[in-house]
C-alpha positions as CSV (number, residue, x, y, z in Angstrom):
1,X,61.4,-2.6,28.5
2,X,58.8,-1.2,31.1
3,X,55.1,-3.1,31.6
4,X,53.3,0.4,31.2
5,X,53.3,2.4,28.1
6,X,51.9,6.5,28.5
7,X,50.8,7.0,24.7
8,X,50.2,10.3,24.1
9,X,48.2,12.5,22.0
10,X,50.3,15.7,21.0
11,X,47.9,18.6,19.9
12,X,46.1,20.1,23.1
13,X,48.2,17.0,24.9
14,X,51.7,17.3,24.9
15,X,51.6,20.5,23.1
16,X,49.3,23.8,23.2
17,X,47.3,23.5,19.6
18,X,50.2,24.4,16.5
19,X,52.6,25.5,18.5
20,X,55.9,23.6,19.7
21,X,57.2,22.2,23.2
22,X,57.2,24.0,26.2
23,X,60.5,23.2,28.2
24,X,58.5,22.9,31.3
25,X,56.9,19.6,29.0
26,X,60.3,18.9,28.5
27,X,61.1,18.5,31.1
28,X,58.4,16.2,32.9
29,X,59.7,13.9,29.7
30,X,62.8,14.0,30.9
31,X,61.8,12.9,34.4
32,X,59.4,10.2,33.6
33,X,61.8,8.7,31.1
34,X,64.1,8.3,33.9
35,X,62.4,7.2,36.2
36,X,62.4,3.8,34.3
37,X,58.8,3.2,35.4
38,X,57.5,3.8,32.2
39,X,58.0,3.5,28.0
40,X,56.5,7.1,26.5
41,X,55.1,7.2,22.9
42,X,52.9,9.1,21.1
43,X,50.1,9.2,18.3
44,X,48.8,11.6,16.0
45,X,47.3,11.8,12.6
46,X,50.2,14.8,11.9
47,X,52.8,13.4,9.6
48,X,56.7,13.1,10.9
49,X,57.5,16.1,10.1
50,X,54.6,18.2,12.1
51,X,55.8,16.1,14.7
52,X,59.1,16.5,14.7
53,X,58.0,20.7,14.0
54,X,56.5,20.5,17.7
55,X,58.5,18.5,19.4
56,X,61.6,19.0,18.5
57,X,64.6,17.0,19.4
58,X,62.1,15.7,22.1
59,X,60.7,13.4,19.5
60,X,63.6,11.4,18.9
61,X,65.3,11.0,23.0
62,X,62.5,9.9,25.2
63,X,59.5,7.5,23.3
64,X,59.8,4.4,22.2
65,X,57.6,4.5,20.1
66,X,56.0,7.4,17.3
67,X,52.8,7.1,14.9
68,X,52.2,9.3,12.8
69,X,48.9,9.5,10.6
70,X,47.8,7.5,13.4
71,X,50.1,4.4,13.2
72,X,50.2,4.1,9.2
73,X,54.0,5.4,9.5
74,X,55.3,3.9,12.8
75,X,59.1,4.1,14.3
76,X,59.8,2.7,17.2
77,X,63.3,3.9,18.5
78,X,63.6,6.2,15.7
79,X,63.5,3.1,13.4
80,X,61.0,3.4,10.4
81,X,59.2,-0.6,10.7
82,X,55.4,0.0,9.3
83,X,54.1,2.0,6.4
84,X,50.6,1.7,5.0
85,X,48.9,4.5,1.9
86,X,45.6,5.4,1.6
87,X,45.4,5.5,-2.2
88,X,46.7,2.4,-2.2
89,X,43.5,1.3,-0.1
90,X,41.2,3.0,-2.5
91,X,43.0,2.8,-5.9
92,X,42.8,6.0,-8.0
93,X,39.4,6.2,-8.8
94,X,37.3,6.2,-6.1
95,X,40.1,8.1,-4.7
96,X,39.2,10.9,-6.8
97,X,35.8,10.6,-6.0
98,X,36.1,11.3,-2.0
99,X,38.3,14.6,-2.8
100,X,36.0,15.0,-5.7
101,X,33.0,15.3,-2.7
102,X,35.1,17.1,-0.5
103,X,36.2,20.1,-3.1
104,X,32.3,20.4,-4.0
105,X,31.0,21.3,0.1
106,X,33.9,23.3,0.1
107,X,32.8,25.4,-2.8
108,X,29.5,26.4,-1.3
109,X,30.2,27.6,2.2
110,X,31.5,30.9,3.0
111,X,33.7,31.8,6.0
112,X,35.0,34.7,7.2
113,X,38.0,34.6,6.0
114,X,39.4,31.3,3.6
115,X,43.6,31.0,3.0
116,X,44.8,28.1,0.9
117,X,46.2,24.5,1.3
118,X,41.9,23.3,1.9
119,X,42.9,19.4,1.3
120,X,46.0,17.5,2.7
121,X,46.6,14.3,1.7
122,X,49.0,11.7,3.9
123,X,50.3,8.5,3.9
124,X,46.7,7.3,5.9
125,X,44.3,10.0,5.3
126,X,43.2,13.3,4.1
127,X,43.0,16.4,5.6
128,X,40.2,18.7,5.6
129,X,40.4,22.4,6.5
130,X,37.7,24.6,5.6
131,X,39.8,28.4,6.3
132,X,43.0,26.3,4.7
133,X,45.8,25.1,6.0
134,X,48.4,28.3,5.2
135,X,45.9,30.3,7.8
136,X,47.6,32.6,9.8
137,X,47.9,31.9,13.9
138,X,45.4,34.0,14.9
139,X,43.6,33.0,12.0
140,X,43.4,30.1,12.8
141,X,42.2,31.0,16.8
142,X,39.4,32.9,15.3
143,X,37.9,30.4,13.2
144,X,38.7,27.3,16.3
145,X,35.9,30.0,17.9
146,X,33.4,30.9,15.0
147,X,33.4,26.8,14.3
148,X,32.4,26.7,17.7
149,X,29.7,28.5,17.0
150,X,28.2,27.3,13.7
151,X,29.9,23.7,14.2
152,X,31.3,24.3,9.9
153,X,33.0,20.9,10.6
154,X,30.0,19.1,11.9
155,X,28.2,19.6,9.7
156,X,30.9,19.5,6.8
157,X,31.5,15.8,8.2
158,X,27.7,14.9,8.5
159,X,27.8,15.5,4.2
160,X,30.3,13.4,3.7
161,X,29.4,10.8,5.8
162,X,25.7,10.6,4.1
163,X,27.5,11.6,0.7
164,X,30.4,8.8,0.6
165,X,28.6,6.3,3.0
166,X,30.0,3.3,0.3
167,X,32.9,4.3,1.0
168,X,33.2,2.9,5.1
169,X,34.6,5.8,6.1
170,X,35.5,7.5,9.2
171,X,35.2,11.0,9.5
172,X,37.0,12.6,13.2
173,X,37.1,16.5,14.3
174,X,40.9,17.3,15.1
175,X,43.2,20.2,16.1
176,X,41.3,24.0,15.8
177,X,40.6,23.9,12.0
178,X,40.5,20.6,10.2
179,X,38.9,17.1,9.7
180,X,40.2,13.4,9.0
181,X,39.0,11.1,6.7
182,X,40.0,7.5,6.7
183,X,39.0,3.8,6.2
184,X,37.3,2.3,9.1
185,X,39.5,1.1,11.5
186,X,42.1,3.5,10.5
187,X,41.9,6.2,14.0
188,X,44.5,5.5,16.3
189,X,43.5,2.4,17.2
190,X,45.7,1.5,14.2
191,X,48.6,2.0,16.3
192,X,47.8,-0.8,18.8
193,X,48.4,-3.7,16.7
194,X,52.4,-3.3,16.8
195,X,51.7,-2.5,20.8
196,X,49.2,-4.3,23.2
197,X,50.5,-8.0,23.5
198,X,53.7,-5.6,24.8
199,X,53.0,-4.1,27.5
200,X,50.8,-5.0,30.4
201,X,48.7,-1.7,30.3
202,X,48.7,1.4,27.7
203,X,47.5,4.5,29.2
204,X,46.2,6.9,26.9
205,X,45.9,10.4,27.2
206,X,44.0,13.4,24.7
207,X,41.7,16.6,25.0
208,X,39.4,15.1,21.8
209,X,38.2,12.4,23.3
210,X,33.8,13.0,22.7
211,X,32.4,10.7,19.8
212,X,33.7,12.4,16.5
213,X,36.8,13.9,17.7
214,X,39.6,12.4,17.0
215,X,40.6,10.6,20.0
216,X,37.7,9.3,20.9
217,X,38.1,5.7,19.6
218,X,41.5,5.2,21.2
219,X,40.2,7.1,24.7
220,X,37.2,3.9,24.8
221,X,39.0,1.2,23.4
222,X,39.0,-1.9,25.7
223,X,42.9,-2.1,25.2
224,X,43.8,1.4,26.4
225,X,43.6,3.3,29.6
226,X,41.4,6.5,29.0
227,X,42.4,10.1,30.6
228,X,40.8,13.2,28.5
229,X,43.3,16.3,29.1
230,X,42.2,19.8,29.4
231,X,45.7,21.0,28.6
232,X,49.7,20.6,28.9
233,X,49.3,21.2,32.0
234,X,46.8,19.1,33.4
235,X,48.1,16.0,31.1
236,X,51.6,16.5,33.9
237,X,49.8,16.7,36.8
238,X,47.4,13.4,35.5
239,X,50.7,11.5,34.6
240,X,52.3,12.9,38.1
241,X,49.2,10.8,39.9
242,X,49.5,7.6,37.8
243,X,52.9,7.0,38.8
244,X,52.8,8.0,41.9
245,X,50.8,4.9,42.9
246,X,52.6,2.9,40.8
C-alpha cells in the first residue's frame, strides 16, 4: 500500500455533473494506479448505485476505497466493511419531523418547472431537490443557472437551519439541483476515520469547497491536503502536478 491517498469527489471532479466518466479520465486513473506512487479513493454523497452509474467499471478497477453517502456505506477493495443509517440514528418520530419540515417548505416555492422525487432517503442523509431529481438533463442545467440568480437552495438551507436547529444537522448544497441533510459530523469527513491512520498524506480533490458546499468540511480538514478543482480536466492537471513532485 502506498503512503499517499488521492481521494476524489465524483460530480464535477472525476465526471461532469451526473454524467458518465469520460475515457480520458479512465486513462488517467489507470496511469495513476499503475504508477504505484499513490492509492486512489472516492467519497461522495450519492449512493453506490449512482456512483457506479457514473464511474462504470472504473469503480471496481481503480479505487482502493469507495465511500458512498459520505462514508456511511464504505468499501475497501470492493468489499463492504461499514454501513450506517440516518433513520436508525434519529428514530422514526424525529426523522418524520425533518421530512415534514422539508415538504412544507417545498410546497411554498414556485419554480419555472417542478418534476418529481423531491426527497430521496439515503443511508446517511436526506437529499432534497427543489426541482425534483426526475428532471431531465436540460431542466437540471436550467435550474442550476436559475439557482445562481435566485438562490433557491441557499434560502431553503437557511430556513431549515432555523426551523431544525435542535436536531444538530448539517445542510450542504451539492451538485446542480439538490442539498444534503445529515447529522453533524456526517459530512465527508466521516470517511477519514477509516483511512487517517493508514496514510501519511491524504490529498482531497473537490469542486464544492466554499462554505455551505458539500466538499467544504473535508477540504479544510487538518487531516487532508485540500485541492479545489473547476472540472475533470483541472483535476487531471492538479494530480499530475502532485505526481511530478513525488
